[in-house]
mmCIF file of the N, C-alpha and C atoms, coordinates in Angstrom:
data_MODEL
# 
_entry.id   MODEL 
# 
loop_
_atom_site.group_PDB 
_atom_site.id 
_atom_site.type_symbol 
_atom_site.label_atom_id 
_atom_site.label_alt_id 
_atom_site.label_comp_id 
_atom_site.label_asym_id 
_atom_site.label_entity_id 
_atom_site.label_seq_id 
_atom_site.pdbx_PDB_ins_code 
_atom_site.Cartn_x 
_atom_site.Cartn_y 
_atom_site.Cartn_z 
_atom_site.occupancy 
_atom_site.B_iso_or_equiv 
_atom_site.pdbx_formal_charge 
_atom_site.auth_seq_id 
_atom_site.auth_comp_id 
_atom_site.auth_asym_id 
_atom_site.auth_atom_id 
_atom_site.pdbx_PDB_model_num 
ATOM 1   N N  . UNK A 1 1  ? 33.079 103.869 -8.771  1.00 0.00 ? 1  UNK A N  1 
ATOM 2   C CA . UNK A 1 1  ? 32.532 102.695 -9.462  1.00 0.00 ? 1  UNK A CA 1 
ATOM 3   C C  . UNK A 1 1  ? 32.221 101.581 -8.463  1.00 0.00 ? 1  UNK A C  1 
ATOM 4   N N  . UNK A 1 2  ? 31.246 100.813 -8.796  1.00 0.00 ? 2  UNK A N  1 
ATOM 5   C CA . UNK A 1 2  ? 30.911 99.674  -7.954  1.00 0.00 ? 2  UNK A CA 1 
ATOM 6   C C  . UNK A 1 2  ? 31.975 98.600  -8.142  1.00 0.00 ? 2  UNK A C  1 
ATOM 7   N N  . UNK A 1 3  ? 32.171 97.804  -7.104  1.00 0.00 ? 3  UNK A N  1 
ATOM 8   C CA . UNK A 1 3  ? 33.223 96.792  -7.185  1.00 0.00 ? 3  UNK A CA 1 
ATOM 9   C C  . UNK A 1 3  ? 32.686 95.418  -7.588  1.00 0.00 ? 3  UNK A C  1 
ATOM 10  N N  . UNK A 1 4  ? 31.393 95.344  -7.908  1.00 0.00 ? 4  UNK A N  1 
ATOM 11  C CA . UNK A 1 4  ? 30.861 94.051  -8.336  1.00 0.00 ? 4  UNK A CA 1 
ATOM 12  C C  . UNK A 1 4  ? 31.214 93.790  -9.802  1.00 0.00 ? 4  UNK A C  1 
ATOM 13  N N  . UNK A 1 5  ? 30.710 92.692  -10.345 1.00 0.00 ? 5  UNK A N  1 
ATOM 14  C CA . UNK A 1 5  ? 31.081 92.294  -11.705 1.00 0.00 ? 5  UNK A CA 1 
ATOM 15  C C  . UNK A 1 5  ? 30.654 93.294  -12.773 1.00 0.00 ? 5  UNK A C  1 
ATOM 16  N N  . UNK A 1 6  ? 29.476 93.843  -12.606 1.00 0.00 ? 6  UNK A N  1 
ATOM 17  C CA . UNK A 1 6  ? 28.971 94.778  -13.613 1.00 0.00 ? 6  UNK A CA 1 
ATOM 18  C C  . UNK A 1 6  ? 29.266 96.211  -13.206 1.00 0.00 ? 6  UNK A C  1 
ATOM 19  N N  . UNK A 1 7  ? 29.621 97.011  -14.165 1.00 0.00 ? 7  UNK A N  1 
ATOM 20  C CA . UNK A 1 7  ? 29.907 98.410  -13.893 1.00 0.00 ? 7  UNK A CA 1 
ATOM 21  C C  . UNK A 1 7  ? 28.612 99.202  -13.830 1.00 0.00 ? 7  UNK A C  1 
ATOM 22  N N  . UNK A 1 8  ? 28.708 100.388 -13.275 1.00 0.00 ? 8  UNK A N  1 
ATOM 23  C CA . UNK A 1 8  ? 27.588 101.319 -13.241 1.00 0.00 ? 8  UNK A CA 1 
ATOM 24  C C  . UNK A 1 8  ? 27.112 101.601 -14.668 1.00 0.00 ? 8  UNK A C  1 
ATOM 25  N N  . UNK A 1 9  ? 28.070 101.771 -15.576 1.00 0.00 ? 9  UNK A N  1 
ATOM 26  C CA . UNK A 1 9  ? 27.738 102.049 -16.974 1.00 0.00 ? 9  UNK A CA 1 
ATOM 27  C C  . UNK A 1 9  ? 26.869 100.926 -17.541 1.00 0.00 ? 9  UNK A C  1 
ATOM 28  N N  . UNK A 1 10 ? 27.278 99.692  -17.302 1.00 0.00 ? 10 UNK A N  1 
ATOM 29  C CA . UNK A 1 10 ? 26.528 98.529  -17.808 1.00 0.00 ? 10 UNK A CA 1 
ATOM 30  C C  . UNK A 1 10 ? 25.107 98.525  -17.267 1.00 0.00 ? 10 UNK A C  1 
ATOM 31  N N  . UNK A 1 11 ? 24.979 98.753  -15.971 1.00 0.00 ? 11 UNK A N  1 
ATOM 32  C CA . UNK A 1 11 ? 23.653 98.731  -15.349 1.00 0.00 ? 11 UNK A CA 1 
ATOM 33  C C  . UNK A 1 11 ? 22.776 99.855  -15.878 1.00 0.00 ? 11 UNK A C  1 
ATOM 34  N N  . UNK A 1 12 ? 23.358 101.031 -16.055 1.00 0.00 ? 12 UNK A N  1 
ATOM 35  C CA . UNK A 1 12 ? 22.583 102.173 -16.544 1.00 0.00 ? 12 UNK A CA 1 
ATOM 36  C C  . UNK A 1 12 ? 22.145 101.995 -17.988 1.00 0.00 ? 12 UNK A C  1 
ATOM 37  N N  . UNK A 1 13 ? 23.038 101.497 -18.826 1.00 0.00 ? 13 UNK A N  1 
ATOM 38  C CA . UNK A 1 13 ? 22.663 101.273 -20.231 1.00 0.00 ? 13 UNK A CA 1 
ATOM 39  C C  . UNK A 1 13 ? 21.511 100.284 -20.303 1.00 0.00 ? 13 UNK A C  1 
ATOM 40  N N  . UNK A 1 14 ? 21.617 99.207  -19.550 1.00 0.00 ? 14 UNK A N  1 
ATOM 41  C CA . UNK A 1 14 ? 20.562 98.190  -19.550 1.00 0.00 ? 14 UNK A CA 1 
ATOM 42  C C  . UNK A 1 14 ? 19.245 98.785  -19.036 1.00 0.00 ? 14 UNK A C  1 
ATOM 43  N N  . UNK A 1 15 ? 19.325 99.573  -17.976 1.00 0.00 ? 15 UNK A N  1 
ATOM 44  C CA . UNK A 1 15 ? 18.131 100.193 -17.384 1.00 0.00 ? 15 UNK A CA 1 
ATOM 45  C C  . UNK A 1 15 ? 17.434 101.107 -18.396 1.00 0.00 ? 15 UNK A C  1 
ATOM 46  N N  . UNK A 1 16 ? 18.191 101.995 -19.020 1.00 0.00 ? 16 UNK A N  1 
ATOM 47  C CA . UNK A 1 16 ? 17.595 102.917 -19.998 1.00 0.00 ? 16 UNK A CA 1 
ATOM 48  C C  . UNK A 1 16 ? 17.090 102.176 -21.231 1.00 0.00 ? 16 UNK A C  1 
ATOM 49  N N  . UNK A 1 17 ? 17.810 101.157 -21.656 1.00 0.00 ? 17 UNK A N  1 
ATOM 50  C CA . UNK A 1 17 ? 17.401 100.377 -22.833 1.00 0.00 ? 17 UNK A CA 1 
ATOM 51  C C  . UNK A 1 17 ? 16.077 99.667  -22.551 1.00 0.00 ? 17 UNK A C  1 
ATOM 52  N N  . UNK A 1 18 ? 15.977 99.061  -21.384 1.00 0.00 ? 18 UNK A N  1 
ATOM 53  C CA . UNK A 1 18 ? 14.750 98.343  -21.032 1.00 0.00 ? 18 UNK A CA 1 
ATOM 54  C C  . UNK A 1 18 ? 13.579 99.310  -20.834 1.00 0.00 ? 18 UNK A C  1 
ATOM 55  N N  . UNK A 1 19 ? 13.878 100.499 -20.327 1.00 0.00 ? 19 UNK A N  1 
ATOM 56  C CA . UNK A 1 19 ? 12.859 101.530 -20.155 1.00 0.00 ? 19 UNK A CA 1 
ATOM 57  C C  . UNK A 1 19 ? 12.239 101.883 -21.509 1.00 0.00 ? 19 UNK A C  1 
ATOM 58  N N  . UNK A 1 20 ? 13.081 101.916 -22.543 1.00 0.00 ? 20 UNK A N  1 
ATOM 59  C CA . UNK A 1 20 ? 12.599 102.210 -23.895 1.00 0.00 ? 20 UNK A CA 1 
ATOM 60  C C  . UNK A 1 20 ? 11.975 100.988 -24.569 1.00 0.00 ? 20 UNK A C  1 
ATOM 61  N N  . UNK A 1 21 ? 12.207 99.827  -23.975 1.00 0.00 ? 21 UNK A N  1 
ATOM 62  C CA . UNK A 1 21 ? 11.657 98.592  -24.526 1.00 0.00 ? 21 UNK A CA 1 
ATOM 63  C C  . UNK A 1 21 ? 12.330 98.156  -25.812 1.00 0.00 ? 21 UNK A C  1 
ATOM 64  N N  . UNK A 1 22 ? 13.647 98.414  -25.913 1.00 0.00 ? 22 UNK A N  1 
ATOM 65  C CA . UNK A 1 22 ? 14.367 98.006  -27.118 1.00 0.00 ? 22 UNK A CA 1 
ATOM 66  C C  . UNK A 1 22 ? 15.398 96.925  -26.792 1.00 0.00 ? 22 UNK A C  1 
ATOM 67  N N  . UNK A 1 23 ? 15.689 96.108  -27.777 1.00 0.00 ? 23 UNK A N  1 
ATOM 68  C CA . UNK A 1 23 ? 16.650 95.021  -27.611 1.00 0.00 ? 23 UNK A CA 1 
ATOM 69  C C  . UNK A 1 23 ? 18.078 95.542  -27.739 1.00 0.00 ? 23 UNK A C  1 
ATOM 70  N N  . UNK A 1 24 ? 19.023 94.701  -27.355 1.00 0.00 ? 24 UNK A N  1 
ATOM 71  C CA . UNK A 1 24 ? 20.438 95.045  -27.523 1.00 0.00 ? 24 UNK A CA 1 
ATOM 72  C C  . UNK A 1 24 ? 20.745 95.245  -28.999 1.00 0.00 ? 24 UNK A C  1 
ATOM 73  N N  . UNK A 1 25 ? 20.157 94.420  -29.837 1.00 0.00 ? 25 UNK A N  1 
ATOM 74  C CA . UNK A 1 25 ? 20.383 94.520  -31.279 1.00 0.00 ? 25 UNK A CA 1 
ATOM 75  C C  . UNK A 1 25 ? 19.866 95.855  -31.816 1.00 0.00 ? 25 UNK A C  1 
ATOM 76  N N  . UNK A 1 26 ? 18.669 96.243  -31.375 1.00 0.00 ? 26 UNK A N  1 
ATOM 77  C CA . UNK A 1 26 ? 18.086 97.520  -31.810 1.00 0.00 ? 26 UNK A CA 1 
ATOM 78  C C  . UNK A 1 26 ? 18.946 98.693  -31.336 1.00 0.00 ? 26 UNK A C  1 
ATOM 79  N N  . UNK A 1 27 ? 19.405 98.623  -30.091 1.00 0.00 ? 27 UNK A N  1 
ATOM 80  C CA . UNK A 1 27 ? 20.256 99.684  -29.559 1.00 0.00 ? 27 UNK A CA 1 
ATOM 81  C C  . UNK A 1 27 ? 21.539 99.790  -30.369 1.00 0.00 ? 27 UNK A C  1 
ATOM 82  N N  . UNK A 1 28 ? 22.115 98.665  -30.734 1.00 0.00 ? 28 UNK A N  1 
ATOM 83  C CA . UNK A 1 28 ? 23.364 98.692  -31.511 1.00 0.00 ? 28 UNK A CA 1 
ATOM 84  C C  . UNK A 1 28 ? 23.151 99.402  -32.849 1.00 0.00 ? 28 UNK A C  1 
ATOM 85  N N  . UNK A 1 29 ? 22.000 99.173  -33.467 1.00 0.00 ? 29 UNK A N  1 
ATOM 86  C CA . UNK A 1 29 ? 21.700 99.834  -34.745 1.00 0.00 ? 29 UNK A CA 1 
ATOM 87  C C  . UNK A 1 29 ? 21.445 101.330 -34.553 1.00 0.00 ? 29 UNK A C  1 
ATOM 88  N N  . UNK A 1 30 ? 20.688 101.673 -33.524 1.00 0.00 ? 30 UNK A N  1 
ATOM 89  C CA . UNK A 1 30 ? 20.389 103.083 -33.244 1.00 0.00 ? 30 UNK A CA 1 
ATOM 90  C C  . UNK A 1 30 ? 21.649 103.875 -32.901 1.00 0.00 ? 30 UNK A C  1 
ATOM 91  N N  . UNK A 1 31 ? 22.554 103.220 -32.178 1.00 0.00 ? 31 UNK A N  1 
ATOM 92  C CA . UNK A 1 31 ? 23.777 103.892 -31.730 1.00 0.00 ? 31 UNK A CA 1 
ATOM 93  C C  . UNK A 1 31 ? 24.911 103.779 -32.744 1.00 0.00 ? 31 UNK A C  1 
ATOM 94  N N  . UNK A 1 32 ? 24.709 102.971 -33.777 1.00 0.00 ? 32 UNK A N  1 
ATOM 95  C CA . UNK A 1 32 ? 25.736 102.751 -34.792 1.00 0.00 ? 32 UNK A CA 1 
ATOM 96  C C  . UNK A 1 32 ? 27.030 102.189 -34.185 1.00 0.00 ? 32 UNK A C  1 
ATOM 97  N N  . UNK A 1 33 ? 26.844 101.215 -33.281 1.00 0.00 ? 33 UNK A N  1 
ATOM 98  C CA . UNK A 1 33 ? 27.973 100.454 -32.743 1.00 0.00 ? 33 UNK A CA 1 
ATOM 99  C C  . UNK A 1 33 ? 27.639 98.976  -32.944 1.00 0.00 ? 33 UNK A C  1 
ATOM 100 N N  . UNK A 1 34 ? 28.629 98.122  -32.864 1.00 0.00 ? 34 UNK A N  1 
ATOM 101 C CA . UNK A 1 34 ? 28.361 96.713  -33.122 1.00 0.00 ? 34 UNK A CA 1 
ATOM 102 C C  . UNK A 1 34 ? 27.528 96.093  -31.995 1.00 0.00 ? 34 UNK A C  1 
ATOM 103 N N  . UNK A 1 35 ? 26.754 95.107  -32.364 1.00 0.00 ? 35 UNK A N  1 
ATOM 104 C CA . UNK A 1 35 ? 25.938 94.347  -31.413 1.00 0.00 ? 35 UNK A CA 1 
ATOM 105 C C  . UNK A 1 35 ? 26.842 93.777  -30.326 1.00 0.00 ? 35 UNK A C  1 
ATOM 106 N N  . UNK A 1 36 ? 28.000 93.276  -30.755 1.00 0.00 ? 36 UNK A N  1 
ATOM 107 C CA . UNK A 1 36 ? 28.965 92.697  -29.826 1.00 0.00 ? 36 UNK A CA 1 
ATOM 108 C C  . UNK A 1 36 ? 29.422 93.714  -28.785 1.00 0.00 ? 36 UNK A C  1 
ATOM 109 N N  . UNK A 1 37 ? 29.583 94.956  -29.198 1.00 0.00 ? 37 UNK A N  1 
ATOM 110 C CA . UNK A 1 37 ? 30.003 96.024  -28.275 1.00 0.00 ? 37 UNK A CA 1 
ATOM 111 C C  . UNK A 1 37 ? 28.950 96.218  -27.186 1.00 0.00 ? 37 UNK A C  1 
ATOM 112 N N  . UNK A 1 38 ? 27.683 96.257  -27.579 1.00 0.00 ? 38 UNK A N  1 
ATOM 113 C CA . UNK A 1 38 ? 26.595 96.422  -26.604 1.00 0.00 ? 38 UNK A CA 1 
ATOM 114 C C  . UNK A 1 38 ? 26.594 95.256  -25.617 1.00 0.00 ? 38 UNK A C  1 
ATOM 115 N N  . UNK A 1 39 ? 26.726 94.047  -26.134 1.00 0.00 ? 39 UNK A N  1 
ATOM 116 C CA . UNK A 1 39 ? 26.740 92.854  -25.270 1.00 0.00 ? 39 UNK A CA 1 
ATOM 117 C C  . UNK A 1 39 ? 27.897 92.924  -24.282 1.00 0.00 ? 39 UNK A C  1 
ATOM 118 N N  . UNK A 1 40 ? 29.083 93.264  -24.793 1.00 0.00 ? 40 UNK A N  1 
ATOM 119 C CA . UNK A 1 40 ? 30.272 93.326  -23.926 1.00 0.00 ? 40 UNK A CA 1 
ATOM 120 C C  . UNK A 1 40 ? 30.131 94.388  -22.849 1.00 0.00 ? 40 UNK A C  1 
ATOM 121 N N  . UNK A 1 41 ? 29.576 95.539  -23.204 1.00 0.00 ? 41 UNK A N  1 
ATOM 122 C CA . UNK A 1 41 ? 29.417 96.611  -22.217 1.00 0.00 ? 41 UNK A CA 1 
ATOM 123 C C  . UNK A 1 41 ? 28.380 96.205  -21.165 1.00 0.00 ? 41 UNK A C  1 
ATOM 124 N N  . UNK A 1 42 ? 27.224 95.717  -21.616 1.00 0.00 ? 42 UNK A N  1 
ATOM 125 C CA . UNK A 1 42 ? 26.159 95.350  -20.674 1.00 0.00 ? 42 UNK A CA 1 
ATOM 126 C C  . UNK A 1 42 ? 26.535 94.167  -19.789 1.00 0.00 ? 42 UNK A C  1 
ATOM 127 N N  . UNK A 1 43 ? 27.339 93.257  -20.307 1.00 0.00 ? 43 UNK A N  1 
ATOM 128 C CA . UNK A 1 43 ? 27.722 92.088  -19.510 1.00 0.00 ? 43 UNK A CA 1 
ATOM 129 C C  . UNK A 1 43 ? 28.842 92.405  -18.537 1.00 0.00 ? 43 UNK A C  1 
ATOM 130 N N  . UNK A 1 44 ? 29.471 93.564  -18.739 1.00 0.00 ? 44 UNK A N  1 
ATOM 131 C CA . UNK A 1 44 ? 30.570 93.935  -17.865 1.00 0.00 ? 44 UNK A CA 1 
ATOM 132 C C  . UNK A 1 44 ? 31.925 93.489  -18.390 1.00 0.00 ? 44 UNK A C  1 
ATOM 133 N N  . UNK A 1 45 ? 31.936 92.839  -19.564 1.00 0.00 ? 45 UNK A N  1 
ATOM 134 C CA . UNK A 1 45 ? 33.204 92.391  -20.150 1.00 0.00 ? 45 UNK A CA 1 
ATOM 135 C C  . UNK A 1 45 ? 34.045 93.590  -20.591 1.00 0.00 ? 45 UNK A C  1 
ATOM 136 N N  . UNK A 1 46 ? 33.360 94.651  -21.021 1.00 0.00 ? 46 UNK A N  1 
ATOM 137 C CA . UNK A 1 46 ? 34.039 95.898  -21.395 1.00 0.00 ? 46 UNK A CA 1 
ATOM 138 C C  . UNK A 1 46 ? 33.606 96.950  -20.375 1.00 0.00 ? 46 UNK A C  1 
ATOM 139 N N  . UNK A 1 47 ? 34.443 97.161  -19.365 1.00 0.00 ? 47 UNK A N  1 
ATOM 140 C CA . UNK A 1 47 ? 34.099 98.088  -18.290 1.00 0.00 ? 47 UNK A CA 1 
ATOM 141 C C  . UNK A 1 47 ? 34.422 99.540  -18.635 1.00 0.00 ? 47 UNK A C  1 
ATOM 142 N N  . UNK A 1 48 ? 35.255 99.750  -19.636 1.00 0.00 ? 48 UNK A N  1 
ATOM 143 C CA . UNK A 1 48 ? 35.669 101.110 -19.998 1.00 0.00 ? 48 UNK A CA 1 
ATOM 144 C C  . UNK A 1 48 ? 35.486 101.396 -21.483 1.00 0.00 ? 48 UNK A C  1 
ATOM 145 N N  . UNK A 1 49 ? 34.224 101.494 -21.922 1.00 0.00 ? 49 UNK A N  1 
ATOM 146 C CA . UNK A 1 49 ? 34.002 101.832 -23.333 1.00 0.00 ? 49 UNK A CA 1 
ATOM 147 C C  . UNK A 1 49 ? 34.525 103.236 -23.625 1.00 0.00 ? 49 UNK A C  1 
ATOM 148 N N  . UNK A 1 50 ? 34.856 103.494 -24.863 1.00 0.00 ? 50 UNK A N  1 
ATOM 149 C CA . UNK A 1 50 ? 35.374 104.822 -25.221 1.00 0.00 ? 50 UNK A CA 1 
ATOM 150 C C  . UNK A 1 50 ? 34.272 105.866 -25.054 1.00 0.00 ? 50 UNK A C  1 
ATOM 151 N N  . UNK A 1 51 ? 34.683 107.104 -24.875 1.00 0.00 ? 51 UNK A N  1 
ATOM 152 C CA . UNK A 1 51 ? 33.722 108.195 -24.721 1.00 0.00 ? 51 UNK A CA 1 
ATOM 153 C C  . UNK A 1 51 ? 32.890 108.355 -25.990 1.00 0.00 ? 51 UNK A C  1 
ATOM 154 N N  . UNK A 1 52 ? 33.494 108.073 -27.133 1.00 0.00 ? 52 UNK A N  1 
ATOM 155 C CA . UNK A 1 52 ? 32.771 108.133 -28.405 1.00 0.00 ? 52 UNK A CA 1 
ATOM 156 C C  . UNK A 1 52 ? 31.638 107.109 -28.426 1.00 0.00 ? 52 UNK A C  1 
ATOM 157 N N  . UNK A 1 53 ? 31.940 105.900 -27.984 1.00 0.00 ? 53 UNK A N  1 
ATOM 158 C CA . UNK A 1 53 ? 30.930 104.837 -27.922 1.00 0.00 ? 53 UNK A CA 1 
ATOM 159 C C  . UNK A 1 53 ? 29.831 105.214 -26.931 1.00 0.00 ? 53 UNK A C  1 
ATOM 160 N N  . UNK A 1 54 ? 30.229 105.707 -25.775 1.00 0.00 ? 54 UNK A N  1 
ATOM 161 C CA . UNK A 1 54 ? 29.239 106.115 -24.774 1.00 0.00 ? 54 UNK A CA 1 
ATOM 162 C C  . UNK A 1 54 ? 28.350 107.236 -25.298 1.00 0.00 ? 54 UNK A C  1 
ATOM 163 N N  . UNK A 1 55 ? 28.935 108.170 -26.014 1.00 0.00 ? 55 UNK A N  1 
ATOM 164 C CA . UNK A 1 55 ? 28.162 109.281 -26.567 1.00 0.00 ? 55 UNK A CA 1 
ATOM 165 C C  . UNK A 1 55 ? 27.127 108.778 -27.565 1.00 0.00 ? 55 UNK A C  1 
ATOM 166 N N  . UNK A 1 56 ? 27.509 107.826 -28.402 1.00 0.00 ? 56 UNK A N  1 
ATOM 167 C CA . UNK A 1 56 ? 26.570 107.259 -29.386 1.00 0.00 ? 56 UNK A CA 1 
ATOM 168 C C  . UNK A 1 56 ? 25.432 106.522 -28.692 1.00 0.00 ? 56 UNK A C  1 
ATOM 169 N N  . UNK A 1 57 ? 25.782 105.748 -27.657 1.00 0.00 ? 57 UNK A N  1 
ATOM 170 C CA . UNK A 1 57 ? 24.771 104.987 -26.921 1.00 0.00 ? 57 UNK A CA 1 
ATOM 171 C C  . UNK A 1 57 ? 23.831 105.938 -26.180 1.00 0.00 ? 57 UNK A C  1 
ATOM 172 N N  . UNK A 1 58 ? 24.405 106.942 -25.533 1.00 0.00 ? 58 UNK A N  1 
ATOM 173 C CA . UNK A 1 58 ? 23.587 107.918 -24.800 1.00 0.00 ? 58 UNK A CA 1 
ATOM 174 C C  . UNK A 1 58 ? 22.607 108.611 -25.739 1.00 0.00 ? 58 UNK A C  1 
ATOM 175 N N  . UNK A 1 59 ? 23.099 109.019 -26.905 1.00 0.00 ? 59 UNK A N  1 
ATOM 176 C CA . UNK A 1 59 ? 22.241 109.691 -27.885 1.00 0.00 ? 59 UNK A CA 1 
ATOM 177 C C  . UNK A 1 59 ? 21.107 108.767 -28.329 1.00 0.00 ? 59 UNK A C  1 
ATOM 178 N N  . UNK A 1 60 ? 21.436 107.512 -28.593 1.00 0.00 ? 60 UNK A N  1 
ATOM 179 C CA . UNK A 1 60 ? 20.425 106.541 -29.024 1.00 0.00 ? 60 UNK A CA 1 
ATOM 180 C C  . UNK A 1 60 ? 19.375 106.309 -27.936 1.00 0.00 ? 60 UNK A C  1 
ATOM 181 N N  . UNK A 1 61 ? 19.792 106.404 -26.679 1.00 0.00 ? 61 UNK A N  1 
ATOM 182 C CA . UNK A 1 61 ? 18.882 106.193 -25.558 1.00 0.00 ? 61 UNK A CA 1 
ATOM 183 C C  . UNK A 1 61 ? 18.151 107.475 -25.153 1.00 0.00 ? 61 UNK A C  1 
ATOM 184 N N  . UNK A 1 62 ? 18.569 108.598 -25.737 1.00 0.00 ? 62 UNK A N  1 
ATOM 185 C CA . UNK A 1 62 ? 17.939 109.869 -25.410 1.00 0.00 ? 62 UNK A CA 1 
ATOM 186 C C  . UNK A 1 62 ? 18.335 110.411 -24.043 1.00 0.00 ? 62 UNK A C  1 
ATOM 187 N N  . UNK A 1 63 ? 19.550 110.042 -23.605 1.00 0.00 ? 63 UNK A N  1 
ATOM 188 C CA . UNK A 1 63 ? 20.051 110.531 -22.318 1.00 0.00 ? 63 UNK A CA 1 
ATOM 189 C C  . UNK A 1 63 ? 21.422 111.172 -22.516 1.00 0.00 ? 63 UNK A C  1 
ATOM 190 N N  . UNK A 1 64 ? 21.959 111.778 -21.459 1.00 0.00 ? 64 UNK A N  1 
ATOM 191 C CA . UNK A 1 64 ? 23.297 112.363 -21.521 1.00 0.00 ? 64 UNK A CA 1 
ATOM 192 C C  . UNK A 1 64 ? 24.325 111.310 -21.091 1.00 0.00 ? 64 UNK A C  1 
ATOM 193 N N  . UNK A 1 65 ? 25.556 111.496 -21.532 1.00 0.00 ? 65 UNK A N  1 
ATOM 194 C CA . UNK A 1 65 ? 26.637 110.587 -21.118 1.00 0.00 ? 65 UNK A CA 1 
ATOM 195 C C  . UNK A 1 65 ? 26.704 110.544 -19.591 1.00 0.00 ? 65 UNK A C  1 
ATOM 196 N N  . UNK A 1 66 ? 26.529 111.707 -18.962 1.00 0.00 ? 66 UNK A N  1 
ATOM 197 C CA . UNK A 1 66 ? 26.544 111.775 -17.494 1.00 0.00 ? 66 UNK A CA 1 
ATOM 198 C C  . UNK A 1 66 ? 25.552 110.809 -16.860 1.00 0.00 ? 66 UNK A C  1 
ATOM 199 N N  . UNK A 1 67 ? 24.397 110.666 -17.500 1.00 0.00 ? 67 UNK A N  1 
ATOM 200 C CA . UNK A 1 67 ? 23.358 109.759 -16.962 1.00 0.00 ? 67 UNK A CA 1 
ATOM 201 C C  . UNK A 1 67 ? 23.840 108.305 -16.952 1.00 0.00 ? 67 UNK A C  1 
ATOM 202 N N  . UNK A 1 68 ? 24.692 107.952 -17.903 1.00 0.00 ? 68 UNK A N  1 
ATOM 203 C CA . UNK A 1 68 ? 25.213 106.583 -17.971 1.00 0.00 ? 68 UNK A CA 1 
ATOM 204 C C  . UNK A 1 68 ? 26.300 106.343 -16.932 1.00 0.00 ? 68 UNK A C  1 
ATOM 205 N N  . UNK A 1 69 ? 26.928 107.415 -16.473 1.00 0.00 ? 69 UNK A N  1 
ATOM 206 C CA . UNK A 1 69 ? 28.047 107.297 -15.530 1.00 0.00 ? 69 UNK A CA 1 
ATOM 207 C C  . UNK A 1 69 ? 27.609 107.377 -14.071 1.00 0.00 ? 69 UNK A C  1 
ATOM 208 N N  . UNK A 1 70 ? 26.411 107.877 -13.818 1.00 0.00 ? 70 UNK A N  1 
ATOM 209 C CA . UNK A 1 70 ? 25.932 108.064 -12.443 1.00 0.00 ? 70 UNK A CA 1 
ATOM 210 C C  . UNK A 1 70 ? 25.652 106.737 -11.755 1.00 0.00 ? 70 UNK A C  1 
ATOM 211 N N  . UNK A 1 71 ? 26.004 106.701 -10.470 1.00 0.00 ? 71 UNK A N  1 
ATOM 212 C CA . UNK A 1 71 ? 25.701 105.504 -9.684  1.00 0.00 ? 71 UNK A CA 1 
ATOM 213 C C  . UNK A 1 71 ? 24.308 105.605 -9.104  1.00 0.00 ? 71 UNK A C  1 
# 
């Protein structure tokens, strides 16, 4: 993991979300997780989201969980 403020997961989620051109709010609805959860993960406030949450986000983004974990 990177030692800066934001985790690799946060950066990857943001990258894939922006690639799709969707908002954090839209992603939260697609992934069936709270808007607050998306904000916390992307901001780095939640550095260790559950695997269940990551799986939902990955599915909504059309990527694998592994893609969110890669540096």
